[in-house]
ZAVEX-631451 format. One record per residue (C-alpha): residue number from 1; x, y, z. Coordinates in steps of 0.5 Angstrom, whole numbers, plus 500, padded with zeros to 3 digits. Layout:
R;NUM;X;Y;Z
...
This chain:
R;1;461;748;969
R;2;468;745;971
R;3;470;743;964
R;4;467;750;961
R;5;472;754;966
R;6;478;750;965
R;7;477;751;957
R;8;476;759;959
R;9;483;759;963
R;10;486;755;958
R;11;484;760;952
R;12;486;766;956
R;13;493;763;958
R;14;494;762;951
R;15;492;769;948
R;16;499;771;948
R;17;501;765;944
R;18;495;766;939
R;19;497;774;938
R;20;505;772;937
R;21;504;766;932
R;22;500;765;926
R;23;493;761;928
R;24;488;759;923
R;25;481;756;923
R;26;479;761;928
R;27;472;765;926
R;28;470;771;929
R;29;463;775;927
R;30;462;782;929
R;31;456;787;928
R;32;461;792;925
R;33;463;790;918
R;34;471;792;917
R;35;473;794;910
R;36;479;796;906
R;37;480;799;899
R;38;484;803;894
R;39;482;810;894
R;40;481;809;886
R;41;477;803;887
R;42;469;804;885
R;43;466;798;888
R;44;467;794;895
R;45;468;787;895
R;46;469;781;900
R;47;476;781;898
R;48;481;786;898
R;49;484;787;891
R;50;490;792;891
R;51;495;793;885
R;52;502;796;886
R;53;504;801;880
R;54;510;805;879
R;55;507;810;885
R;56;506;809;892
R;57;501;804;895
R;58;495;808;898
R;59;490;804;902
R;60;484;807;906
R;61;480;803;911
R;62;473;804;915
R;63;467;801;918
R;64;461;800;914
R;65;456;800;920
R;66;457;802;927
R;67;457;797;933
R;68;449;797;934
R;69;443;800;930
R;70;444;807;934
R;71;451;808;933
R;72;454;811;926
R;73;460;808;923
R;74;463;815;924
R;75;462;815;931
R;76;465;808;931
R;77;471;810;928
R;78;472;816;932
R;79;472;812;938
R;80;478;808;936
R;81;482;814;934
R;82;481;817;941
R;83;483;811;944
R;84;490;811;939
R;85;488;805;935
R;86;489;804;928
R;87;489;798;923
R;88;496;795;921
R;89;497;792;915
R;90;501;786;913
R;91;504;784;906
R;92;507;777;906
R;93;509;772;901
R;94;512;765;901
R;95;519;769;903
R;96;517;776;905
R;97;514;780;910
R;98;512;787;911
R;99;508;790;917
R;100;506;797;916
R;101;502;802;920
R;102;496;806;918
R;103;496;814;920
R;104;492;815;927
R;105;489;821;924
R;106;482;821;920
R;107;481;823;913
R;108;477;829;913
R;109;473;827;907
R;110;471;820;909
R;111;471;817;916
R;112;477;812;916
R;113;484;811;916
R;114;489;812;911
R;115;496;809;909
R;116;501;811;903
R;117;507;806;902
R;118;512;808;897
R;119;513;802;892
R;120;521;802;894
R;121;519;800;901
R;122;515;794;898
R;123;520;792;892
R;124;526;795;889
R;125;526;791;882
R;126;522;794;876
R;127;524;789;871
R;128;519;784;868
R;129;519;777;871
R;130;514;773;874
R;131;513;776;881
R;132;509;772;887
R;133;503;776;888
R;134;503;778;895
R;135;497;777;901
R;136;495;782;905
R;137;492;782;912
R;138;489;788;915
R;139;487;788;922
R;140;485;792;928
R;141;485;790;935
R;142;480;792;940
R;143;481;788;946
R;144;481;781;946
R;145;477;782;939
R;146;481;783;932
R;147;477;786;926
R;148;481;783;920
R;149;480;783;913
R;150;484;779;907
R;151;486;780;900
R;152;492;780;895
R;153;497;785;892
R;154;499;785;885
R;155;505;788;882
R;156;502;790;875
R;157;509;793;873
R;158;512;786;873
R;159;507;781;871
R;160;509;779;864
R;161;503;777;861
R;162;500;784;863
R;163;505;788;859
R;164;503;785;852
R;165;497;786;847
R;166;495;779;846
R;167;492;780;839
R;168;487;785;836
R;169;483;788;842
R;170;475;787;841
R;171;469;791;844
R;172;465;787;849
R;173;459;788;844
R;174;463;784;839
R;175;465;779;843
R;176;457;778;845
R;177;456;776;838
R;178;459;770;839
R;179;456;768;845
R;180;451;763;842
R;181;456;759;839
R;182;460;758;845
R;183;460;750;848
R;184;466;751;853
R;185;470;755;856
R;186;477;754;859
R;187;482;758;863
R;188;490;758;865
R;189;492;762;871
R;190;499;765;872
R;191;503;760;877
R;192;505;766;881
R;193;499;770;881
R;194;493;766;881
R;195;489;772;880
R;196;492;773;873
R;197;487;769;868
R;198;487;767;861
R;199;480;765;859
R;200;479;762;852
R;201;472;760;849
R;202;471;754;845
R;203;466;755;839
R;204;462;750;835
R;205;462;750;827
R;206;459;756;826
R;207;464;761;829
R;208;472;760;827
R;209;477;763;831
R;210;481;764;837
R;211;478;769;842
R;212;482;770;849
R;213;480;774;855
R;214;485;777;860
R;215;483;779;867
R;216;488;781;873
R;217;483;781;878
R;218;481;774;878
R;219;474;776;875
R;220;473;780;881
R;221;472;787;878
R;222;466;787;874
R;223;467;789;867
R;224;475;787;868
R;225;476;782;863
R;226;479;785;856
R;227;477;781;850
R;228;482;779;844
R;229;481;776;837
R;230;488;772;835
R;231;485;769;829
R;232;488;773;824
R;233;495;773;826
R;234;495;766;828
R;235;492;764;821
R;236;498;767;818
R;237;502;761;821
R;238;498;756;817
R;239;497;755;810
R;240;490;753;811
R;241;486;756;816
R;242;479;752;815
R;243;476;750;822
R;244;480;754;826
R;245;478;753;834
R;246;481;754;841
R;247;482;747;845
R;248;486;749;851
R;249;491;754;854
R;250;496;753;859
R;251;500;760;862
R;252;507;758;865
R;253;512;762;868
R;254;515;765;862
R;255;510;762;856
R;256;503;762;854
R;257;501;755;850
R;258;495;755;846
R;259;492;748;844
R;260;488;749;837
R;261;485;745;832
R;262;491;746;828
R;263;496;745;833
R;264;500;747;839
R;265;502;754;839
R;266;508;757;843
R;267;509;764;845
R;268;515;768;845
R;269;518;770;852
R;270;513;774;856
R;271;519;777;860
R;272;521;781;854
R;273;515;785;851
R;274;514;788;844
R;275;508;791;840
R;276;504;785;840
R;277;505;777;842
R;278;507;773;837
R;279;507;765;837
R;280;511;759;834
R;281;508;753;831
R;282;510;746;834
R;283;509;741;829
R;284;507;733;831
R;285;508;729;825
R;286;502;725;823
R;287;496;728;827
R;288;490;732;824
R;289;485;736;826
R;290;480;731;830
R;291;486;729;834
R;292;488;736;836
R;293;481;737;838
R;294;481;731;843
R;295;488;732;845
R;296;490;734;852
R;297;495;739;856
R;298;499;737;862
R;299;502;742;867
R;300;505;741;874
R;301;504;748;876
R;302;510;751;880
R;303;512;759;881
R;304;519;761;879
R;305;519;768;882
R;306;526;767;884
R;307;528;761;879
R;308;534;757;881
R;309;538;753;876
R;310;535;746;878
R;311;528;749;876
R;312;524;748;870
R;313;517;748;867
R;314;515;742;863
R;315;509;741;859
R;316;506;735;856
R;317;501;734;850
R;318;497;727;850
R;319;493;725;844
R;320;487;720;845
R;321;488;715;839
R;322;492;709;838
R;323;499;710;835
R;324;500;709;827
R;325;506;708;823
R;326;506;715;821
R;327;507;718;828
R;328;513;717;833
R;329;509;717;839
R;330;502;719;842
R;331;505;723;848
R;332;510;729;847
R;333;513;733;852
R;334;518;739;853
R;335;521;744;858
R;336;522;752;858
R;337;523;755;852
R;338;519;749;849
R;339;523;749;842
R;340;524;742;842
R;341;519;736;844
R;342;521;729;845
R;343;516;723;845
R;344;514;721;853
R;345;516;714;852
R;346;522;712;847
R;347;521;705;844
R;348;528;705;842
R;349;531;705;849
R;350;526;701;853
R;351;526;694;853
R;352;519;691;850
R;353;516;685;854
R;354;516;678;850
R;355;508;679;850
R;356;506;685;847
R;357;501;689;850
R;358;498;696;847
R;359;499;701;852
R;360;496;708;852
R;361;499;714;856
R;362;493;718;859
R;363;497;723;862
R;364;505;725;863
R;365;508;729;868
R;366;515;731;871
R;367;516;731;878
R;368;520;737;880
R;369;522;735;886
R;370;525;728;885
R;371;527;729;878
R;372;523;724;875
R;373;517;722;869
R;374;511;720;872
R;375;506;716;867
R;376;499;714;867
R;377;498;708;863
R;378;492;704;861
R;379;491;698;857
R;380;484;694;855
R;381;485;690;862
R;382;489;695;867
R;383;491;702;869
R;384;498;703;872
R;385;503;708;874
R;386;510;708;872
R;387;516;712;874
R;388;522;713;871
R;389;528;718;872
R;390;529;724;868
R;391;536;725;865
R;392;538;731;861
R;393;531;732;860
R;394;530;725;857
R;395;527;719;861
R;396;531;713;863
R;397;529;706;860
R;398;529;703;867
R;399;523;704;872
R;400;525;708;878
R;401;519;704;882
R;402;516;698;880
R;403;509;699;876
R;404;503;701;881
R;405;497;697;878
R;406;491;699;881
R;407;485;695;882
R;408;481;692;876
R;409;475;696;878
R;410;479;702;877
R;411;477;701;869
R;412;476;709;867
R;413;483;713;868
R;414;482;720;865
R;415;487;724;868
R;416;493;725;873
R;417;495;732;877
R;418;500;734;882
R;419;497;739;887
R;420;500;746;886
R;421;507;747;890
R;422;506;740;893
R;423;508;733;892
R;424;501;730;892
R;425;499;726;886
R;426;492;725;884
R;427;490;720;879
R;428;482;720;877
R;429;477;717;873
R;430;472;712;876
R;431;476;712;882
R;432;481;718;885
R;433;487;715;888
R;434;493;719;892
R;435;500;718;892
R;436;505;722;897
R;437;511;719;895
R;438;512;721;887
R;439;508;715;884
R;440;511;709;888
R;441;504;708;892
R;442;497;710;892
R;443;491;710;897
R;444;484;711;895
R;445;480;717;896
R;446;474;716;893
R;447;470;711;889
R;448;465;714;883
R;449;463;707;879
R;450;458;710;875
R;451;460;718;875
R;452;467;718;873
R;453;471;725;875
R;454;473;728;869
R;455;476;735;872
R;456;480;737;878
R;457;481;744;880
R;458;486;746;886
R;459;488;752;890
R;460;495;752;893
R;461;493;757;898
R;462;487;754;902
R;463;489;746;899
R;464;482;746;897
R;465;481;741;891
R;466;474;740;887
R;467;473;734;883
R;468;468;735;878
R;469;464;729;875
R;470;461;727;868
R;471;454;729;870
R;472;457;735;873
R;473;456;733;881
R;474;461;737;885
R;475;466;734;890
R;476;470;738;895
R;477;477;735;898
R;478;483;738;901
R;479;490;736;899
R;480;493;730;903
R;481;486;728;906
R;482;483;722;904
R;483;476;724;905
R;484;471;729;901
R;485;464;732;901
R;486;459;731;896
R;487;455;737;893
R;488;450;738;888
R;489;450;738;880
R;490;453;745;877
R;491;447;749;874
R;492;450;752;868
R;493;452;748;862
R;494;458;752;860
R;495;462;754;866
R;496;468;753;869
R;497;471;753;876
R;498;476;757;879
R;499;480;758;885
R;500;483;765;886
R;501;490;767;889
R;502;486;767;896
R;503;483;760;895
R;504;476;763;894
R;505;472;758;889
R;506;468;761;884
R;507;464;758;878
R;508;465;762;872
R;509;460;762;866
R;510;458;767;861
R;511;452;772;861
R;512;450;777;855
R;513;447;782;860
R;514;454;783;864
R;515;459;788;861
R;516;465;783;859
R;517;460;777;859
R;518;463;774;865
R;519;458;772;870
R;520;461;769;877
R;521;458;765;883
R;522;461;763;889
R;523;463;755;888
R;524;459;752;893
R;525;452;756;893
R;526;445;755;890
R;527;447;760;885
R;528;452;755;882
R;529;449;748;884
R;530;443;745;885
R;531;444;743;892
R;532;449;745;898
R;533;446;739;903
R;534;452;735;905
R;535;448;729;908
R;536;451;723;904
R;537;447;718;908
R;538;444;712;904
R;539;437;709;906
R;540;438;703;910
R;541;438;701;917
R;542;445;701;922
R;543;446;696;927
R;544;451;699;932
R;545;456;695;936
R;546;460;698;942
R;547;467;697;943
R;548;468;701;948
R;549;464;707;951
R;550;467;712;946
R;551;468;707;940
R;552;462;704;936
R;553;462;700;930
R;554;456;702;925
R;555;454;696;921
R;556;450;698;914
R;557;445;693;913
R;558;444;690;906
R;559;438;686;905
R;560;440;679;902
R;561;435;680;896
R;562;438;687;894
R;563;440;689;887
R;564;443;695;889
R;565;449;693;894
R;566;454;698;893
R;567;449;704;894
R;568;448;701;901
R;569;455;701;903
R;570;459;706;907
R;571;464;709;902
R;572;471;713;903
R;573;466;720;903
R;574;464;718;909
R;575;470;718;913
R;576;471;725;917
R;577;463;726;917
R;578;459;725;923
R;579;453;720;924
R;580;447;724;928
R;581;441;720;931
R;582;434;724;930
R;583;433;724;937
R;584;440;725;941
R;585;447;723;940
R;586;453;724;934
R;587;459;720;933
R;588;465;722;928
R;589;467;717;923
R;590;474;715;923
R;591;475;709;919
R;592;471;705;913
R;593;471;697;913
R;594;468;693;907
R;595;467;685;909
R;596;463;682;904
R;597;463;675;907
R;598;459;678;913
R;599;452;676;911
R;600;447;682;911
R;601;453;687;913
R;602;458;688;907
R;603;461;695;910
R;604;462;698;917
R;605;464;704;920
R;606;468;705;926
R;607;466;712;930
R;608;468;716;936
R;609;462;718;940
R;610;462;725;942
R;611;455;725;945
R;612;452;718;947
R;613;446;716;943
R;614;439;715;946
R;615;436;708;947
R;616;429;706;946
R;617;424;707;952
R;618;419;702;954
R;619;414;707;952
R;620;417;707;945
R;621;418;699;945
R;622;414;695;950
R;623;418;689;949
R;624;424;692;953
R;625;419;689;959
R;626;421;682;958
R;627;427;677;958
R;628;430;675;951
R;629;434;669;949
R;630;438;668;942
R;631;438;662;938
R;632;441;660;931
R;633;436;659;925
R;634;437;658;918
R;635;443;661;916
R;636;445;667;917
R;637;439;668;921
R;638;438;668;929
R;639;432;668;932
R;640;430;673;938
R;641;425;670;943
R;642;421;674;948
R;643;419;671;955
R;644;413;674;958
R;645;412;675;965
R;646;405;675;964
R;647;402;671;958
R;648;396;676;957
R;649;401;682;957
R;650;402;687;951
R;651;409;688;952
R;652;411;684;946
R;653;414;685;939
R;654;411;690;934
R;655;412;691;927
R;656;415;698;928
R;657;421;694;932
R;658;424;692;925
R;659;430;695;923
R;660;432;696;931
R;661;438;693;934
R;662;438;689;940
R;663;445;691;944
R;664;447;686;949
R;665;454;689;953
R;666;459;684;952
R;667;456;680;946
R;668;455;682;939
R;669;449;686;937
R;670;443;684;933
R;671;439;687;927
R;672;432;685;927
R;673;430;684;920
R;674;424;680;919
R;675;417;679;924
R;676;415;672;925
R;677;410;673;931
R;678;409;677;937
R;679;414;673;941
R;680;420;672;935
R;681;423;676;930
R;682;429;674;926
R;683;435;678;926
R;684;442;678;923
R;685;449;678;928
R;686;454;684;927
R;687;459;679;930
R;688;457;672;929
R;689;463;669;933
R;690;461;672;939
R;691;454;671;939
R;692;451;668;945
R;693;446;662;944
R;694;441;659;949
R;695;443;664;954
R;696;437;668;957
R;697;438;676;958
R;698;434;679;963
R;699;430;686;961
R;700;436;690;965
R;701;441;686;961
R;702;439;688;954
R;703;438;695;950
R;704;434;697;944
R;705;437;702;939
R;706;433;705;933
R;707;437;707;927
R;708;432;705;922
R;709;429;708;916
R;710;423;703;915
R;711;418;709;917
R;712;422;715;917
R;713;429;717;917
R;714;432;716;924
R;715;439;718;922
R;716;443;722;918
R;717;451;723;916
R;718;453;731;916
R;719;460;734;915
R;720;464;735;921
R;721;465;742;924
R;722;472;744;924
R;723;475;742;931
R;724;482;744;930
R;725;486;750;930
R;726;493;750;927
R;727;498;754;930
R;728;505;755;927
R;729;511;760;929
R;730;511;766;926
R;731;515;765;920
R;732;513;772;917
R;733;511;769;911
R;734;504;766;908
R;735;501;759;909
R;736;506;757;903
R;737;513;757;906
R;738;519;757;902
R;739;526;756;906
R;740;533;757;903
R;741;538;752;906
R;742;545;753;904
R;743;550;748;906
R;744;551;746;913
R;745;545;750;915
R;746;539;748;920
R;747;532;750;920
R;748;527;748;925
R;749;519;749;924
R;750;514;748;930
R;751;507;747;929
R;752;501;746;934
R;753;494;743;933
R;754;489;745;938
R;755;483;742;939
R;756;477;746;940
R;757;472;741;943
R;758;475;736;948
R;759;469;731;950
R;760;474;727;955
R;761;481;725;957
R;762;484;721;951
R;763;487;715;953
R;764;490;713;947
R;765;493;719;943
R;766;494;718;936
R;767;498;724;933
R;768;494;729;929
R;769;499;730;924
R;770;501;726;918
R;771;508;729;915
R;772;510;728;907
R;773;516;729;904
R;774;517;730;897
R;775;525;728;896
R;776;527;725;903
R;777;534;725;900
R;778;535;732;899
R;779;536;734;907
R;780;537;731;913
R;781;531;731;917
R;782;529;729;925
R;783;522;730;928
R;784;518;729;934
R;785;511;730;937
R;786;508;731;944
R;787;501;732;947
R;788;501;738;953
R;789;496;738;959
R;790;491;742;954
R;791;490;736;949
R;792;494;740;944
R;793;499;736;940
R;794;506;740;938
R;795;510;737;932
R;796;517;740;931
R;797;521;739;925
R;798;528;739;924
R;799;532;740;918
R;800;539;740;916
R;801;543;741;909
R;802;550;737;909
R;803;549;735;901
R;804;553;739;896
R;805;547;737;891
R;806;542;743;890
R;807;535;742;889
R;808;528;742;893
R;809;523;738;897
R;810;516;740;900
R;811;514;738;907
R;812;507;737;908
R;813;504;737;915
R;814;497;734;914
R;815;491;734;920
R;816;489;727;917
R;817;483;728;922
R;818;481;735;920
R;819;474;736;916
R;820;474;739;909
R;821;470;745;912
R;822;476;747;916
R;823;480;753;912
R;824;487;750;914
R;825;488;743;914
R;826;495;743;910
R;827;501;747;911
R;828;506;746;906
R;829;513;748;907
R;830;518;748;901
R;831;526;747;903
R;832;530;749;897
R;833;538;747;898
R;834;540;753;894
R;835;542;760;896
R;836;537;765;898
R;837;537;771;894
R;838;537;775;901
R;839;544;772;903
R;840;550;776;901
R;841;557;778;904
R;842;559;785;906
R;843;565;788;908
R;844;565;792;914
R;845;569;798;913
R;846;574;801;919
R;847;573;808;917
R;848;569;812;912
R;849;572;818;908
R;850;568;824;908
R;851;564;826;903
R;852;567;832;902
R;853;573;829;900
R;854;570;826;894
R;855;567;832;892
R;856;574;835;892
R;857;576;831;886
R;858;581;827;890
R;859;579;820;886
R;860;575;823;880
R;861;577;825;873
R;862;574;831;869
R;863;568;827;868
R;864;567;825;875
R;865;569;818;874
R;866;573;814;879
R;867;580;815;876
R;868;582;807;877
R;869;576;802;874
R;870;572;798;878
R;871;572;792;874
R;872;577;786;874
R;873;581;786;867
R;874;576;788;863
R;875;577;796;865
R;876;570;797;864
R;877;565;800;868
R;878;558;797;871
R;879;553;802;872
R;880;557;807;868
R;881;558;803;862
R;882;558;807;856
R;883;556;813;860
R;884;559;820;858
R;885;558;823;865
R;886;557;821;872
R;887;550;824;872
R;888;548;819;867
R;889;549;813;871
R;890;543;815;875
R;891;546;813;882
R;892;541;814;888
R;893;544;817;894
R;894;543;810;897
R;895;547;807;891
R;896;553;812;892
R;897;553;810;900
R;898;552;803;899
R;899;558;798;899
R;900;554;793;895
R;901;558;790;889
R;902;553;792;884
R;903;554;799;886
R;904;561;800;886
R;905;561;805;880
R;906;557;810;884
R;907;561;809;891
R;908;563;816;894
R;909;566;814;900
R;910;572;810;901
R;911;577;809;907
R;912;583;813;907
R;913;589;812;911
R;914;596;815;911
R;915;602;811;908
R;916;604;806;910
R;917;597;802;912
R;918;599;797;917
R;919;595;791;920
R;920;588;794;917
R;921;583;789;919
R;922;578;786;914
R;923;572;785;917
R;924;567;780;913
R;925;560;779;915
R;926;554;775;912
R;927;547;778;912
R;928;541;773;911
R;929;535;777;911
R;930;532;778;918
R;931;537;773;921
R;932;542;775;925
R;933;549;777;922
R;934;554;772;922
R;935;561;774;923
R;936;565;770;917
R;937;570;765;919
R;938;573;758;917
R;939;571;754;913
R;940;569;760;909
R;941;576;761;906
R;942;576;767;902
R;943;581;769;896
R;944;583;776;896
R;945;585;780;889
R;946;587;787;887
R;947;583;788;881
R;948;588;793;878
R;949;593;788;878
R;950;597;792;883
R;951;602;790;888
R;952;605;792;894
R;953;600;789;899
R;954;600;783;903
R;955;595;779;908
R;956;596;777;915
R;957;592;771;917
R;958;591;766;923
R;959;589;759;921
R;960;587;754;927
R;961;591;748;927
R;962;585;744;925
R;963;584;748;919
R;964;591;748;916
R;965;590;741;912
R;966;583;744;909
R;967;587;750;907
R;968;592;746;904
R;969;588;742;900
R;970;583;748;898
R;971;590;751;895
R;972;592;745;891
R;973;585;745;888
R;974;584;752;886
R;975;592;754;885
R;976;591;760;889
R;977;592;762;896
R;978;586;762;901
R;979;585;766;907
R;980;581;765;914
R;981;576;771;914
R;982;577;771;921
R;983;582;776;924
R;984;585;778;917
R;985;589;784;917
R;986;592;788;910
R;987;598;792;910
R;988;599;796;904
R;989;606;800;902
R;990;603;803;895
R;991;600;809;894
R;992;593;812;892
R;993;587;808;890
R;994;587;800;891
R;995;581;796;889
R;996;580;789;892
R;997;575;784;891
R;998;574;778;897
R;999;571;772;894
R;1000;569;766;898
R;1001;571;759;896
R;1002;567;754;892
R;1003;564;748;896
R;1004;562;751;902
R;1005;556;755;900
R;1006;551;755;894
R;1007;552;762;894
R;1008;557;766;890
R;1009;559;771;896
R;1010;563;776;894
R;1011;565;784;896
R;1012;569;789;894
R;1013;572;795;898
R;1014;577;800;896
R;1015;582;804;900
R;1016;586;810;899
R;1017;593;811;901
R;1018;595;818;902
R;1019;601;822;904
R;1020;606;817;901
R;1021;613;820;903
R;1022;618;822;897
R;1023;622;816;895
R;1024;630;817;894
R;1025;630;818;886
R;1026;635;812;885
R;1027;631;809;879
R;1028;630;816;875
R;1029;638;817;876
R;1030;640;810;873
R;1031;635;811;868
R;1032;638;818;866
R;1033;645;816;866
R;1034;644;810;862
R;1035;640;814;857
R;1036;646;819;856
R;1037;651;813;855
R;1038;647;810;850
R;1039;645;816;846
R;1040;653;818;846
R;1041;655;812;843
R;1042;650;813;838
R;1043;652;820;837
R;1044;659;819;836
R;1045;658;813;831
R;1046;654;817;827
R;1047;660;822;827
R;1048;665;817;825
R;1049;661;814;819
R;1050;659;821;817
R;1051;667;823;816
R;1052;669;816;814
R;1053;674;816;820
R;1054;677;809;821
R;1055;676;808;828
R;1056;678;801;828
R;1057;684;801;823
R;1058;689;802;828
R;1059;686;796;832
R;1060;686;792;826
R;1061;694;793;825
R;1062;696;792;832
R;1063;692;785;832
R;1064;696;783;825
R;1065;703;785;828
R;1066;701;781;834
R;1067;699;775;830
R;1068;705;775;826
R;1069;709;775;833
R;1070;706;769;835
R;1071;707;765;829
R;1072;715;767;829
R;1073;715;765;837
R;1074;712;758;835
R;1075;717;757;829
R;1076;723;758;834
R;1077;721;754;839
R;1078;720;748;834
R;1079;727;749;831
R;1080;730;749;838
């Protein structure tokens, strides 16, 4: 009673935090079903699928039923409305969050709530570009309960692939004709909008051609897949189109790649739609049709909705064949726009070993965080991973890390994949391995010795991963976890798994009875799989060995003569599962150990006891009435002997005691394996080193546990329920979080793990979180964690950026003890050392001119334009370029009043001052989304220029002593004066319109921070006309000279003749004087 009361008090105390922060893994059920949809939506689904068009976004919400059988849904809605309650809709993605409130009044035609949101409120852009699909959460608070429904919102105007006609559109009836010849289906989903999917069908030899389907709703809309026939157009790209068929497809951020039996085809840039989608051929010399049928495409899925200069899409293709003389390589890769394809491994650059070993590249991926190339290699004897740096889109000849060699029993390597939007690297085949450091090291996740994994399917939103084996068996794991859950086999031969944007797993197959032939099933349902039973127990006995009251080791018994030892061992799949007794007791498996040297027990599992296990009673095992001794027998057996109080008593060993375990506190346990007689049984010791010999244990000093499987199953292994709530501070984004870190920026992320069930106080508390960083050199990081009084674990992560190199890194927070049934086990935070597209600089005007003054035409010419152009040097307009009138600029009211640099042509408010302008304050601020505005100051030095090269202005500034050397150094580098933006003052002695541009110097921010402002100087006094007067006199004198010269020439007046005669006479006089002087 005390513990229950404590949990209630703690939960109520935490309620404010649960409401103000983002909390996951909380499940609530209500009798009334809350649902929302678009008014034009014909069917209701478990998920909300909303689409954003050019108009408003309209959503209506309602209850499908009342709170009880006697209450109608209309009455339920009226009850909420009368209390002033209405739903709230939150729209989020990795960088954006918006909250919108429904109207409180009810609809007339249908009881419910309604909301209409203008498109511009959500997003302003309408250009065609990859845009991240939004997540929608609609909640209705009812006291301590919250009715919630989730879904997605897709921008149909901007999604690139949806703007195209893929080829010749065909009807559903035409597509059904080829269904009997389909042998496989393949899909490619949009990296930023996983609901947008391309599906292609692989046909047998009876049908030739390329048939693709396109859906914008993740197959949720029945009949929503549109089919296209691309055969005729694509065949025109080849001279011989015989045996033309589809193999695979990849949809990148900007391009669609099709792998066909005749080669690889790359589409045009999807951002610039035309009449129909065109493709170009990619030629790989020396490969034939059979090679392309066995080829594979590899792609590291990343969303580039706001693409940075350091982000690129890379795709590689590998051929499953040995290299011949006519081929340069069996692996090629390229980056967006996929014009040039290079060999993955250049033989000319990489030094070959003395002993030549033929290596095959199974898979090739580019690590976008560490800028490295990752190779999965195999030889006849080994499988390994190599990592090389990537320079100028070519791999370095030197290894970045030493080769990682997998164990010899990992002999079948089939593929390698990065989990989307993270740095978790998986290698799969007859084993599954996980790397969190880019391929330097790996840990094993699963062993599949007889049924290798052939394909993986991932969801970035839920971190779910499906492993599909060769036999069709399905395994479920979570990104970052080293455990998994086993399910049944896929029922449908022609099928493909798929995760939509919301992380819902679906099995897609083809069905002629459906309009668009697409049949979907929940991925983990009996409609898709042969079994959903998660019991992975193996048929053998377990021997418990207590370490403490709460820690126990279960040893799995394998008969010495058994030929199926591997099937009777604990494996990785059991980690995180729960061992349950048939009677009472359960424990969570924490660790698996293999020890072949221990005879009879080659494997064991360390478990944490949740509910104590029941011991055998004297009624079930009468032998407990007696004392026992332990003696050595023939290796490796021990003899357990009874000492009867009464020789005639029936309290002896029975054959039903076989496979039960003798537990002696303080000593090792003994599994009874062979019946000798009523007083003696042979046993195997779990820990022979502490086995007691020649010691008598009284009846109260030893216990008997039954974990046998001789007559009936006494134990099983099942999935552990989710025992953790994940809570992180309200980051106003979805589970996939992106944070931009400019130079000198800092960011703190706090995450809290709340244990739902706590059986007892934990003496030794291990951190519940593992943190993995993709690129540790990108930013500086600090972290610490602590436990509180409620046994909840809080982890704080601090990052600061002091590097001038742009890049990105993912930081993954993994609850390593979490069960695979938890909705959230991993939170991925992406840090980008770059400029946020929310960040900009703004000039804050001291005074705005009234709009009426503009309308009077003070600054406008006859067409309504600014009389002085707004662009530097070029003298051209921006938004008004090539427009004949101002009306054609299409300036909105917001643009006319805006001080944004882009809308300077539209600006209609300009600060106006009387001459002279003295000490006009230049106030500059930095805006960064929802963060607090920052008043600019050093070291954000700025340059100031007048765009029309006008003079008569100067700037006064104050530079602190500790910044003077920095200022001088910057000026010596850029050869321009720089100013401290704090306490800047501008003085103008000119007149009319001045147009200034303020720019932050490079090196202090990744952003190109700049802004423009205009000042109109009015009432300039009339100046003394000195310059005009001098100019007039000069012009008159020069004109007179030319006029009189013309007259003298016209009338042949020898003006210079008297001067010439005078000069001659003077010259003769000089000569005579010199002669007289010489005579004397």
